[in-house]
C-alpha positions, 0 to 999 in steps of 0.5 A: 134824575138818576138812581144808583145802587152800588156795592162794595168792591171794585171801582166802577162807581168812581167812573160816575164820580169822575163824570159828575166832577167833569160836569158830564151829568146834568141830572141829579144823582141819588146814590147809595153803595151797599155794604157799609156794615162790612166793617162790623165783621172781624173777618172778611165778608162777601156780599152778593156775588164773588166780586162783592168784597172790599179789596181795600179802603177805596173799594169800601162802601163808606169811601165810595159813598163819600166820593159820590157825595163829594162829587155832588151826588145826593147820598143818604145816611143809610140805605133805609133813607134811600127812598126818602131822599129819592122822594125829597130830590124829586119834590125839589125838582117839581118845586123848581119847575124842572119836572112835571109829575104826571097823574098816576093811572 
């Protein structure tokens, strides 16, 4: 299982979208692009570092999350649900016999 935490701005996440569409990734991908709250502000807001601001609709967190979802990634409805979705995806892998959990030490 692959976990991805992206951010608004830039287009790096679209490389993952294309890899998923082309079948280059066979493991389940659980992804979230942060910055969905940016649309709530009337002025441009910078998140994280100098490059973390949306330069257009394709660079918005919403657009990236939708593209990831459409390409087959598991995308929660909010960052708060990220942990739950990771757990549910792992449990499905266990139930399907794709992974065997190890005992915690």
